[in-house]
N, CA, C and O atoms as CSV, one atom per row, in Angstrom:
chain,resi,resn,atom,element,x,y,z
A,1,MET,N,N,105.569,90.790,92.784
A,1,MET,CA,C,106.097,90.539,94.103
A,1,MET,C,C,106.229,89.005,94.249
A,1,MET,O,O,105.286,88.225,94.118
A,2,LEU,N,N,107.530,88.653,94.539
A,2,LEU,CA,C,107.831,87.302,94.913
A,2,LEU,C,C,107.730,87.081,96.402
A,2,LEU,O,O,108.512,87.660,97.156
A,3,VAL,N,N,106.789,86.258,96.858
A,3,VAL,CA,C,106.644,86.034,98.284
A,3,VAL,C,C,107.415,84.807,98.673
A,3,VAL,O,O,107.185,83.742,98.100
A,4,ARG,N,N,108.359,84.908,99.663
A,4,ARG,CA,C,109.165,83.824,99.999
A,4,ARG,C,C,108.602,83.054,101.233
A,4,ARG,O,O,108.707,81.830,101.298
A,5,ARG,N,N,108.038,83.746,102.151
A,5,ARG,CA,C,107.571,83.161,103.319
A,5,ARG,C,C,106.208,83.844,103.698
A,5,ARG,O,O,105.927,84.998,103.375
A,6,ALA,N,N,105.409,83.026,104.404
A,6,ALA,CA,C,104.077,83.617,104.776
A,6,ALA,C,C,103.658,83.092,106.146
A,6,ALA,O,O,104.036,81.978,106.510
A,7,TRP,N,N,102.906,83.845,106.899
A,7,TRP,CA,C,102.444,83.448,108.250
A,7,TRP,C,C,101.027,83.954,108.373
A,7,TRP,O,O,100.738,85.109,108.061
A,8,VAL,N,N,100.162,83.103,108.821
A,8,VAL,CA,C,98.777,83.390,109.010
A,8,VAL,C,C,98.439,83.402,110.490
A,8,VAL,O,O,98.791,82.500,111.250
A,9,ILE,N,N,97.718,84.500,110.875
A,9,ILE,CA,C,97.174,84.571,112.252
A,9,ILE,C,C,95.781,85.196,112.256
A,9,ILE,O,O,95.462,85.931,111.322
A,10,ARG,N,N,94.972,84.955,113.211
A,10,ARG,CA,C,93.622,85.505,113.102
A,10,ARG,C,C,93.118,86.056,114.442
A,10,ARG,O,O,93.574,85.687,115.525
A,11,ASP,N,N,92.195,86.918,114.299
A,11,ASP,CA,C,91.456,87.434,115.430
A,11,ASP,C,C,90.022,86.984,115.337
A,11,ASP,O,O,89.770,86.037,114.592
A,12,ASP,N,N,89.075,87.553,116.003
A,12,ASP,CA,C,87.720,87.043,116.065
A,12,ASP,C,C,87.037,87.110,114.713
A,12,ASP,O,O,86.178,86.281,114.410
A,13,ALA,N,N,87.424,88.127,113.865
A,13,ALA,CA,C,86.660,88.350,112.622
A,13,ALA,C,C,87.448,88.007,111.341
A,13,ALA,O,O,86.874,87.604,110.330
A,14,LYS,N,N,88.849,88.190,111.419
A,14,LYS,CA,C,89.595,88.069,110.207
A,14,LYS,C,C,90.845,87.242,110.415
A,14,LYS,O,O,91.363,87.058,111.517
A,15,CYS,N,N,91.292,86.753,109.252
A,15,CYS,CA,C,92.610,86.011,109.202
A,15,CYS,C,C,93.561,86.988,108.400
A,15,CYS,O,O,93.167,87.573,107.391
A,16,TYR,N,N,94.805,87.126,108.897
A,16,TYR,CA,C,95.778,87.977,108.284
A,16,TYR,C,C,96.971,87.104,107.838
A,16,TYR,O,O,97.442,86.220,108.553
A,17,LEU,N,N,97.404,87.400,106.665
A,17,LEU,CA,C,98.548,86.735,106.090
A,17,LEU,C,C,99.671,87.732,106.003
A,17,LEU,O,O,99.595,88.725,105.279
A,18,PHE,N,N,100.741,87.445,106.773
A,18,PHE,CA,C,101.966,88.286,106.721
A,18,PHE,C,C,102.951,87.629,105.823
A,18,PHE,O,O,103.179,86.425,105.948
A,19,SER,N,N,103.563,88.371,104.902
A,19,SER,CA,C,104.525,87.797,103.951
A,19,SER,C,C,105.612,88.745,103.706
A,19,SER,O,O,105.428,89.953,103.850
A,20,SER,N,N,106.786,88.235,103.328
A,20,SER,CA,C,107.903,89.058,103.026
A,20,SER,C,C,108.451,88.681,101.582
A,20,SER,O,O,108.105,87.644,101.015
A,21,ASP,N,N,109.299,89.567,101.052
A,21,ASP,CA,C,109.802,89.333,99.677
A,21,ASP,C,C,111.329,89.264,99.640
A,21,ASP,O,O,111.883,89.233,98.542
A,22,ASP,N,N,112.022,89.239,100.731
A,22,ASP,CA,C,113.464,89.166,100.830
A,22,ASP,C,C,114.101,90.495,100.376
A,22,ASP,O,O,115.323,90.527,100.234
A,23,ASN,N,N,113.384,91.554,100.148
A,23,ASN,CA,C,113.839,92.848,99.700
A,23,ASN,C,C,113.484,93.950,100.648
A,23,ASN,O,O,113.388,95.104,100.228
A,24,GLY,N,N,113.269,93.632,101.997
A,24,GLY,CA,C,112.968,94.598,102.973
A,24,GLY,C,C,111.545,94.997,103.112
A,24,GLY,O,O,111.246,96.025,103.720
A,25,HIS,N,N,110.592,94.163,102.532
A,25,HIS,CA,C,109.190,94.522,102.651
A,25,HIS,C,C,108.455,93.464,103.356
A,25,HIS,O,O,108.681,92.275,103.135
A,26,LEU,N,N,107.559,93.883,104.219
A,26,LEU,CA,C,106.628,93.001,104.967
A,26,LEU,C,C,105.244,93.498,104.598
A,26,LEU,O,O,104.894,94.669,104.745
A,27,PHE,N,N,104.443,92.481,104.085
A,27,PHE,CA,C,103.091,92.771,103.634
A,27,PHE,C,C,102.005,92.099,104.552
A,27,PHE,O,O,102.293,91.112,105.228
A,28,ARG,N,N,100.853,92.611,104.558
A,28,ARG,CA,C,99.731,92.058,105.268
A,28,ARG,C,C,98.527,92.007,104.369
A,28,ARG,O,O,98.111,93.027,103.820
A,29,SER,N,N,97.985,90.874,104.217
A,29,SER,CA,C,96.720,90.643,103.460
A,29,SER,C,C,95.627,90.140,104.497
A,29,SER,O,O,95.950,89.683,105.593
A,30,GLU,N,N,94.439,90.245,104.113
A,30,GLU,CA,C,93.346,89.777,105.055
A,30,GLU,C,C,92.193,89.131,104.322
A,30,GLU,O,O,91.948,89.382,103.142
A,31,THR,N,N,91.512,88.313,105.044
A,31,THR,CA,C,90.257,87.662,104.583
A,31,THR,C,C,89.382,87.428,105.853
A,31,THR,O,O,89.862,87.432,106.987
A,32,THR,N,N,88.114,87.232,105.590
A,32,THR,CA,C,87.245,86.920,106.789
A,32,THR,C,C,87.542,85.488,107.214
A,32,THR,O,O,88.061,84.694,106.429
A,33,VAL,N,N,87.207,85.161,108.474
A,33,VAL,CA,C,87.308,83.826,108.993
A,33,VAL,C,C,86.495,82.862,108.152
A,33,VAL,O,O,86.959,81.761,107.856
A,34,GLY,N,N,85.302,83.251,107.764
A,34,GLY,CA,C,84.431,82.440,106.916
A,34,GLY,C,C,84.966,82.121,105.553
A,34,GLY,O,O,84.688,81.059,104.995
A,35,GLU,N,N,85.763,83.073,104.994
A,35,GLU,CA,C,86.314,82.828,103.581
A,35,GLU,C,C,87.638,82.110,103.705
A,35,GLU,O,O,88.111,81.597,102.691
A,36,PHE,N,N,88.275,82.027,104.855
A,36,PHE,CA,C,89.569,81.326,104.977
A,36,PHE,C,C,89.501,79.924,104.510
A,36,PHE,O,O,88.531,79.262,104.880
A,37,PRO,N,N,90.423,79.358,103.725
A,37,PRO,CA,C,91.757,79.854,103.359
A,37,PRO,C,C,91.766,80.686,102.119
A,37,PRO,O,O,92.846,81.082,101.679
A,38,GLY,N,N,90.610,80.990,101.503
A,38,GLY,CA,C,90.562,81.822,100.298
A,38,GLY,C,C,90.290,83.246,100.648
A,38,GLY,O,O,90.227,83.624,101.818
A,39,GLY,N,N,90.124,84.056,99.585
A,39,GLY,CA,C,89.635,85.433,99.751
A,39,GLY,C,C,90.657,86.451,100.219
A,39,GLY,O,O,90.281,87.583,100.522
A,40,PHE,N,N,91.918,86.103,100.292
A,40,PHE,CA,C,92.866,87.194,100.839
A,40,PHE,C,C,92.966,88.293,99.826
A,40,PHE,O,O,93.082,88.079,98.619
A,41,GLY,N,N,92.912,89.524,100.397
A,41,GLY,CA,C,93.014,90.762,99.577
A,41,GLY,C,C,93.394,91.877,100.500
A,41,GLY,O,O,93.860,91.656,101.618
A,42,ASN,N,N,93.189,93.092,100.016
A,42,ASN,CA,C,93.530,94.296,100.777
A,42,ASN,C,C,94.988,94.225,101.223
A,42,ASN,O,O,95.265,94.467,102.398
A,43,THR,N,N,95.897,93.916,100.369
A,43,THR,CA,C,97.344,93.772,100.692
A,43,THR,C,C,97.901,95.144,101.025
A,43,THR,O,O,97.717,96.088,100.256
A,44,GLN,N,N,98.572,95.270,102.151
A,44,GLN,CA,C,99.184,96.455,102.641
A,44,GLN,C,C,100.696,96.290,102.905
A,44,GLN,O,O,101.131,95.257,103.414
A,45,LEU,N,N,101.453,97.271,102.571
A,45,LEU,CA,C,102.864,97.230,102.935
A,45,LEU,C,C,102.954,97.739,104.367
A,45,LEU,O,O,102.666,98.920,104.561
A,46,VAL,N,N,103.317,96.985,105.374
A,46,VAL,CA,C,103.276,97.295,106.817
A,46,VAL,C,C,104.666,97.701,107.294
A,46,VAL,O,O,104.748,98.476,108.247
A,47,LEU,N,N,105.747,97.242,106.710
A,47,LEU,CA,C,107.089,97.564,107.105
A,47,LEU,C,C,107.938,97.612,105.895
A,47,LEU,O,O,107.792,96.757,105.022
A,48,ARG,N,N,108.835,98.576,105.783
A,48,ARG,CA,C,109.777,98.758,104.708
A,48,ARG,C,C,111.104,99.188,105.269
A,48,ARG,O,O,111.178,100.216,105.942
A,49,GLU,N,N,112.207,98.400,105.005
A,49,GLU,CA,C,113.532,98.776,105.437
A,49,GLU,C,C,114.438,98.238,104.359
A,49,GLU,O,O,113.989,97.807,103.297
A,50,SER,N,N,115.749,98.271,104.661
A,50,SER,CA,C,116.727,97.801,103.691
A,50,SER,C,C,116.524,96.263,103.474
A,50,SER,O,O,115.907,95.543,104.259
A,51,GLU,N,N,117.090,95.868,102.364
A,51,GLU,CA,C,116.967,94.409,101.929
A,51,GLU,C,C,117.396,93.491,103.086
A,51,GLU,O,O,116.730,92.478,103.300
A,52,PHE,N,N,118.414,93.766,103.809
A,52,PHE,CA,C,118.922,92.830,104.819
A,52,PHE,C,C,118.365,93.129,106.197
A,52,PHE,O,O,118.535,92.319,107.109
A,53,ALA,N,N,117.715,94.245,106.377
A,53,ALA,CA,C,117.223,94.566,107.743
A,53,ALA,C,C,115.886,93.836,107.951
A,53,ALA,O,O,115.566,93.528,109.099
A,54,LEU,N,N,115.063,93.531,106.885
A,54,LEU,CA,C,113.884,92.767,106.938
A,54,LEU,C,C,114.113,91.694,105.874
A,54,LEU,O,O,113.802,91.942,104.709
A,55,PHE,N,N,114.627,90.543,106.205
A,55,PHE,CA,C,114.964,89.606,105.178
A,55,PHE,C,C,113.880,88.519,104.932
A,55,PHE,O,O,113.272,88.465,103.863
A,56,GLU,N,N,113.658,87.653,105.960
A,56,GLU,CA,C,112.708,86.612,105.793
A,56,GLU,C,C,112.391,86.008,107.167
A,56,GLU,O,O,112.835,86.534,108.188
A,57,GLY,N,N,111.674,84.973,107.197
A,57,GLY,CA,C,111.353,84.154,108.395
A,57,GLY,C,C,110.403,84.910,109.405
A,57,GLY,O,O,110.528,84.771,110.622
A,58,GLU,N,N,109.507,85.667,108.863
A,58,GLU,CA,C,108.541,86.396,109.773
A,58,GLU,C,C,107.623,85.387,110.493
A,58,GLU,O,O,107.301,84.310,109.991
A,59,ALA,N,N,107.229,85.812,111.698
A,59,ALA,CA,C,106.278,85.056,112.522
A,59,ALA,C,C,105.593,86.090,113.417
A,59,ALA,O,O,106.272,86.941,113.990
A,60,VAL,N,N,104.252,86.037,113.551
A,60,VAL,CA,C,103.478,86.963,114.331
A,60,VAL,C,C,102.744,86.133,115.360
A,60,VAL,O,O,102.140,85.116,115.020
A,61,HIS,N,N,102.789,86.565,116.654
A,61,HIS,CA,C,102.182,85.901,117.765
A,61,HIS,C,C,101.457,86.971,118.596
A,61,HIS,O,O,101.866,88.131,118.647
A,62,ARG,N,N,100.336,86.525,119.262
A,62,ARG,CA,C,99.732,87.395,120.232
A,62,ARG,C,C,100.335,87.177,121.594
A,62,ARG,O,O,100.560,86.038,122.002
A,63,VAL,N,N,100.599,88.253,122.301
A,63,VAL,CA,C,101.058,88.155,123.689
A,63,VAL,C,C,99.897,87.816,124.529
A,63,VAL,O,O,98.922,88.568,124.521
A,64,GLN,N,N,99.915,86.717,125.277
A,64,GLN,CA,C,98.788,86.119,125.969
A,64,GLN,C,C,98.227,87.208,126.929
A,64,GLN,O,O,98.946,87.923,127.627
A,65,GLY,N,N,96.893,87.259,126.894
A,65,GLY,CA,C,96.204,88.155,127.825
A,65,GLY,C,C,96.253,89.592,127.514
A,65,GLY,O,O,95.893,90.414,128.357
A,66,THR,N,N,96.712,89.970,126.258
A,66,THR,CA,C,96.812,91.348,125.871
A,66,THR,C,C,96.321,91.481,124.451
A,66,THR,O,O,96.027,90.481,123.797
A,67,SER,N,N,96.227,92.744,123.953
A,67,SER,CA,C,95.937,92.989,122.555
A,67,SER,C,C,97.257,93.328,121.783
A,67,SER,O,O,97.220,93.857,120.672
A,68,THR,N,N,98.360,93.019,122.382
A,68,THR,CA,C,99.708,93.200,121.811
A,68,THR,C,C,100.122,92.008,120.947
A,68,THR,O,O,99.946,90.853,121.334
A,69,TYR,N,N,100.654,92.299,119.818
A,69,TYR,CA,C,101.252,91.250,118.948
A,69,TYR,C,C,102.727,91.480,118.799
A,69,TYR,O,O,103.230,92.603,118.840
A,70,LEU,N,N,103.420,90.333,118.619
A,70,LEU,CA,C,104.863,90.271,118.564
A,70,LEU,C,C,105.272,89.804,117.176
A,70,LEU,O,O,104.860,88.715,116.776
A,71,LEU,N,N,106.022,90.527,116.453
A,71,LEU,CA,C,106.512,90.082,115.124
A,71,LEU,C,C,108.072,89.758,115.299
A,71,LEU,O,O,108.842,90.534,115.867
A,72,MET,N,N,108.416,88.652,114.805
A,72,MET,CA,C,109.843,88.216,114.755
A,72,MET,C,C,110.207,88.145,113.251
A,72,MET,O,O,109.491,87.548,112.448
A,73,MET,N,N,111.344,88.776,112.905
A,73,MET,CA,C,111.700,88.887,111.519
A,73,MET,C,C,113.215,88.760,111.426
A,73,MET,O,O,113.965,89.419,112.146
A,74,GLU,N,N,113.649,87.861,110.487
A,74,GLU,CA,C,115.045,87.612,110.323
A,74,GLU,C,C,115.718,88.735,109.584
A,74,GLU,O,O,115.145,89.330,108.671
A,75,ALA,N,N,116.948,89.024,109.984
A,75,ALA,CA,C,117.756,90.053,109.288
A,75,ALA,C,C,119.162,89.499,109.091
A,75,ALA,O,O,119.516,88.467,109.660
A,76,ILE,N,N,119.974,90.204,108.265
A,76,ILE,CA,C,121.344,89.767,108.050
A,76,ILE,C,C,122.244,90.967,108.434
A,76,ILE,O,O,122.119,92.047,107.857
A,77,GLY,N,N,123.120,90.773,109.381
A,77,GLY,CA,C,124.006,91.833,109.843
A,77,GLY,C,C,125.134,92.103,108.885
A,77,GLY,O,O,125.353,91.337,107.947
A,78,SER,N,N,125.828,93.147,109.100
A,78,SER,CA,C,126.937,93.607,108.224
A,78,SER,C,C,128.009,92.545,108.213
A,78,SER,O,O,128.790,92.523,107.262
A,79,ASP,N,N,128.110,91.701,109.145
A,79,ASP,CA,C,129.122,90.542,109.135
A,79,ASP,C,C,128.618,89.432,108.470
A,79,ASP,O,O,129.335,88.432,108.442
A,80,GLY,N,N,127.414,89.399,107.868
A,80,GLY,CA,C,126.794,88.259,107.186
A,80,GLY,C,C,126.040,87.325,108.067
A,80,GLY,O,O,125.371,86.420,107.569
A,81,ARG,N,N,126.121,87.507,109.392
A,81,ARG,CA,C,125.302,86.561,110.268
A,81,ARG,C,C,123.822,86.993,110.322
A,81,ARG,O,O,123.463,88.169,110.267
A,82,ARG,N,N,123.030,85.976,110.429
A,82,ARG,CA,C,121.595,86.200,110.594
A,82,ARG,C,C,121.236,86.435,112.042
A,82,ARG,O,O,121.900,85.934,112.950
A,83,TYR,N,N,120.195,87.189,112.248
A,83,TYR,CA,C,119.686,87.407,113.641
A,83,TYR,C,C,118.206,87.752,113.474
A,83,TYR,O,O,117.761,88.158,112.401
A,84,TYR,N,N,117.421,87.570,114.618
A,84,TYR,CA,C,116.049,87.970,114.594
A,84,TYR,C,C,115.821,89.228,115.286
A,84,TYR,O,O,116.328,89.488,116.377
A,85,ARG,N,N,115.014,90.043,114.607
A,85,ARG,CA,C,114.577,91.370,115.166
A,85,ARG,C,C,113.139,91.156,115.638
A,85,ARG,O,O,112.457,90.252,115.157
A,86,SER,N,N,112.677,91.984,116.578
A,86,SER,CA,C,111.332,91.921,117.107
A,86,SER,C,C,110.681,93.300,117.058
A,86,SER,O,O,111.336,94.336,117.170
A,87,PHE,N,N,109.387,93.264,116.889
A,87,PHE,CA,C,108.514,94.402,116.809
A,87,PHE,C,C,107.247,94.138,117.496
A,87,PHE,O,O,106.832,92.981,117.558
A,88,THR,N,N,106.564,95.161,118.045
A,88,THR,CA,C,105.174,94.927,118.638
A,88,THR,C,C,104.213,95.881,117.952
A,88,THR,O,O,104.592,96.899,117.374
A,89,ALA,N,N,103.016,95.516,118.042
A,89,ALA,CA,C,101.857,96.376,117.575
A,89,ALA,C,C,100.654,96.074,118.450
A,89,ALA,O,O,100.467,94.968,118.957
A,90,GLN,N,N,99.859,97.107,118.598
A,90,GLN,CA,C,98.576,96.967,119.338
A,90,GLN,C,C,97.445,96.545,118.323
A,90,GLN,O,O,96.795,97.409,117.735
A,91,GLY,N,N,97.238,95.275,118.140
A,91,GLY,CA,C,96.320,94.784,117.132
A,91,GLY,C,C,96.995,94.436,115.918
A,91,GLY,O,O,98.042,94.990,115.584
A,92,LEU,N,N,96.406,93.493,115.207
A,92,LEU,CA,C,97.007,93.005,113.949
A,92,LEU,C,C,97.012,94.047,112.806
A,92,LEU,O,O,97.751,93.856,111.840
A,93,THR,N,N,96.305,95.022,112.865
A,93,THR,CA,C,96.398,96.146,111.945
A,93,THR,C,C,97.136,97.353,112.466
A,93,THR,O,O,97.244,98.377,111.791
A,94,GLY,N,N,97.624,97.224,113.629
A,94,GLY,CA,C,98.457,98.357,114.211
A,94,GLY,C,C,99.781,98.594,113.650
A,94,GLY,O,O,100.268,97.774,112.871
A,95,ARG,N,N,100.399,99.655,113.989
A,95,ARG,CA,C,101.685,100.038,113.496
A,95,ARG,C,C,102.774,99.273,114.302
A,95,ARG,O,O,102.735,99.228,115.531
A,96,TRP,N,N,103.720,98.689,113.585
A,96,TRP,CA,C,104.758,97.837,114.178
A,96,TRP,C,C,105.893,98.807,114.668
A,96,TRP,O,O,106.435,99.614,113.913
A,97,GLN,N,N,106.203,98.660,115.976
A,97,GLN,CA,C,107.253,99.444,116.577
A,97,GLN,C,C,108.384,98.563,116.985
A,97,GLN,O,O,108.119,97.507,117.561
A,98,PRO,N,N,109.649,98.904,116.736
A,98,PRO,CA,C,110.746,98.171,117.062
A,98,PRO,C,C,110.873,97.823,118.589
A,98,PRO,O,O,110.641,98.674,119.447
A,99,LEU,N,N,111.235,96.591,118.880
A,99,LEU,CA,C,111.403,96.196,120.246
A,99,LEU,C,C,112.870,95.893,120.556
A,99,LEU,O,O,113.546,96.608,121.295
A,100,ALA,N,N,113.337,94.753,119.926
A,100,ALA,CA,C,114.744,94.377,119.984
A,100,ALA,C,C,115.100,94.198,118.505
A,100,ALA,O,O,114.955,93.117,117.933
A,101,ALA,N,N,115.575,95.308,117.903
A,101,ALA,CA,C,115.602,95.301,116.421
A,101,ALA,C,C,117.002,95.779,115.794
A,101,ALA,O,O,117.055,96.171,114.628
A,102,THR,N,N,118.067,95.730,116.575
A,102,THR,CA,C,119.323,96.084,116.063
A,102,THR,C,C,120.290,94.902,116.312
A,102,THR,O,O,120.044,94.099,117.212
A,103,PRO,N,N,121.334,94.788,115.568
A,103,PRO,CA,C,122.302,93.682,115.809
A,103,PRO,C,C,122.829,93.619,117.205
A,103,PRO,O,O,123.064,92.534,117.736
A,104,SER,N,N,123.024,94.799,117.831
A,104,SER,CA,C,123.504,94.845,119.215
A,104,SER,C,C,122.428,94.516,120.268
A,104,SER,O,O,122.709,94.239,121.434
A,105,ARG,N,N,121.245,94.564,119.802
A,105,ARG,CA,C,120.125,94.327,120.740
A,105,ARG,C,C,119.108,93.448,119.988
A,105,ARG,O,O,117.919,93.762,119.940
A,106,ALA,N,N,119.593,92.354,119.410
A,106,ALA,CA,C,118.689,91.503,118.658
A,106,ALA,C,C,117.821,90.658,119.510
A,106,ALA,O,O,118.173,90.398,120.661
A,107,ALA,N,N,116.715,90.215,119.022
A,107,ALA,CA,C,115.834,89.326,119.709
A,107,ALA,C,C,116.511,87.984,119.948
A,107,ALA,O,O,116.419,87.418,121.037
A,108,THR,N,N,117.204,87.468,118.901
A,108,THR,CA,C,117.991,86.289,119.076
A,108,THR,C,C,119.233,86.406,118.126
A,108,THR,O,O,119.205,87.053,117.080
A,109,THR,N,N,120.246,85.767,118.556
A,109,THR,CA,C,121.519,85.749,117.748
A,109,THR,C,C,122.300,84.549,118.221
A,109,THR,O,O,121.816,83.768,119.040
A,110,CYS,N,N,123.490,84.402,117.719
A,110,CYS,CA,C,124.366,83.290,118.131
A,110,CYS,C,C,125.569,83.933,118.833
A,110,CYS,O,O,126.599,84.138,118.191
A,111,PRO,N,N,125.473,84.256,120.130
A,111,PRO,CA,C,126.641,84.867,120.772
A,111,PRO,C,C,127.678,83.787,121.047
A,111,PRO,O,O,127.367,82.597,121.076
A,112,SER,N,N,128.917,84.227,121.248
A,112,SER,CA,C,129.949,83.286,121.608
A,112,SER,C,C,129.705,82.976,123.081
A,112,SER,O,O,129.234,83.795,123.872
A,113,ARG,N,N,130.062,81.731,123.387
A,113,ARG,CA,C,129.886,81.176,124.730
A,113,ARG,C,C,131.169,80.736,125.319
A,113,ARG,O,O,131.488,79.548,125.259
A,114,PRO,N,N,131.947,81.645,125.901
A,114,PRO,CA,C,133.248,81.225,126.446
A,114,PRO,C,C,133.095,80.079,127.472
A,114,PRO,O,O,132.222,80.118,128.339
A,115,GLY,N,N,133.965,79.065,127.349
A,115,GLY,CA,C,133.882,77.956,128.229
A,115,GLY,C,C,132.877,76.922,127.843
A,115,GLY,O,O,132.726,75.942,128.573
A,116,HIS,N,N,132.179,77.066,126.754
A,116,HIS,CA,C,131.190,76.057,126.355
A,116,HIS,C,C,131.494,75.384,125.065
A,116,HIS,O,O,130.604,74.820,124.429
A,117,GLY,N,N,132.794,75.432,124.642
A,117,GLY,CA,C,133.206,74.760,123.411
A,117,GLY,C,C,132.819,75.604,122.193
A,117,GLY,O,O,132.271,76.700,122.308
A,118,PRO,N,N,133.131,75.041,121.026
A,118,PRO,CA,C,132.793,75.674,119.789
A,118,PRO,C,C,131.326,75.870,119.499
A,118,PRO,O,O,130.501,75.045,119.892
A,119,ALA,N,N,130.977,76.968,118.804
A,119,ALA,CA,C,129.575,77.212,118.449
A,119,ALA,C,C,129.135,76.138,117.530
A,119,ALA,O,O,129.896,75.704,116.666
A,120,THR,N,N,127.849,75.666,117.701
A,120,THR,CA,C,127.277,74.764,116.831
A,120,THR,C,C,126.811,75.298,115.511
A,120,THR,O,O,126.590,74.572,114.541
A,121,SER,N,N,126.668,76.656,115.517
A,121,SER,CA,C,126.230,77.379,114.332
A,121,SER,C,C,126.627,78.790,114.344
A,121,SER,O,O,126.689,79.387,115.419
A,122,ALA,N,N,126.915,79.398,113.182
A,122,ALA,CA,C,127.222,80.824,113.178
A,122,ALA,C,C,126.033,81.620,112.883
A,122,ALA,O,O,126.187,82.819,112.650
A,123,THR,N,N,124.835,81.090,112.865
A,123,THR,CA,C,123.619,81.761,112.486
A,123,THR,C,C,122.406,81.162,113.244
A,123,THR,O,O,122.453,79.994,113.632
A,124,VAL,N,N,121.346,81.925,113.456
A,124,VAL,CA,C,120.180,81.380,114.134
A,124,VAL,C,C,119.287,80.783,113.051
A,124,VAL,O,O,118.322,80.104,113.403
A,125,SER,N,N,119.529,80.979,111.818
A,125,SER,CA,C,118.611,80.580,110.735
A,125,SER,C,C,118.845,79.080,110.377
A,125,SER,O,O,119.957,78.556,110.440
A,126,SER,N,N,117.758,78.461,110.013
A,126,SER,CA,C,117.904,77.084,109.416
A,126,SER,C,C,118.168,77.221,107.958
A,126,SER,O,O,118.397,76.222,107.277
A,127,SER,N,N,118.147,78.385,107.468
A,127,SER,CA,C,118.343,78.573,105.981
A,127,SER,C,C,119.829,78.662,105.598
A,127,SER,O,O,120.193,78.719,104.424
A,128,GLY,N,N,120.648,78.672,106.617
A,128,GLY,CA,C,122.091,78.753,106.315
A,128,GLY,C,C,122.541,80.176,106.040
A,128,GLY,O,O,121.757,81.100,106.254
A,129,PRO,N,N,123.721,80.393,105.594
A,129,PRO,CA,C,124.224,81.715,105.391
A,129,PRO,C,C,123.358,82.539,104.414
A,129,PRO,O,O,122.818,81.970,103.465
A,130,GLY,N,N,123.222,83.790,104.609
A,130,GLY,CA,C,122.497,84.621,103.733
A,130,GLY,C,C,123.213,85.012,102.444
A,130,GLY,O,O,124.367,84.623,102.265
A,131,PRO,N,N,122.616,85.725,101.580
A,131,PRO,CA,C,123.244,86.226,100.401
A,131,PRO,C,C,124.477,87.071,100.685
A,131,PRO,O,O,124.573,87.632,101.777
A,132,THR,N,N,125.361,87.183,99.825
A,132,THR,CA,C,126.524,88.069,100.030
A,132,THR,C,C,126.040,89.496,100.129
A,132,THR,O,O,125.309,89.987,99.268
A,133,ARG,N,N,126.449,90.134,101.165
A,133,ARG,CA,C,126.129,91.587,101.274
A,133,ARG,C,C,126.873,92.399,100.257
A,133,ARG,O,O,128.031,92.108,99.958
A,134,ARG,N,N,126.242,93.405,99.721
A,134,ARG,CA,C,126.881,94.239,98.698
A,134,ARG,C,C,127.559,95.420,99.383
A,134,ARG,O,O,128.164,96.258,98.713
């Protein structure tokens, strides 16, 4: 497994490493707070979709004052433009449910802005255009 990006977040007892492989897989590994930054193991596949539906750029945040967590994950649309999808879970080991996860209802994208001049970017990613879709 080639890991391209990784994100670490913790709760009171454990640190969790979320990572993707640019092939539609999101993984979670864990270690105790005391063993951090070492000791990561128990790697689980937590999301699996097509190569471009879960591409890269994952980030996990806790929604303040709740036990809900928000996952942002970059995807590549059929037009080649990148956008961010979002998912929520109750707890860091919970099941991720789509929130704003389709190109027409993306968490972020680069919409055209009539009357505001040319777009500064055709993509929300700092990585530039994605790979050519097959």
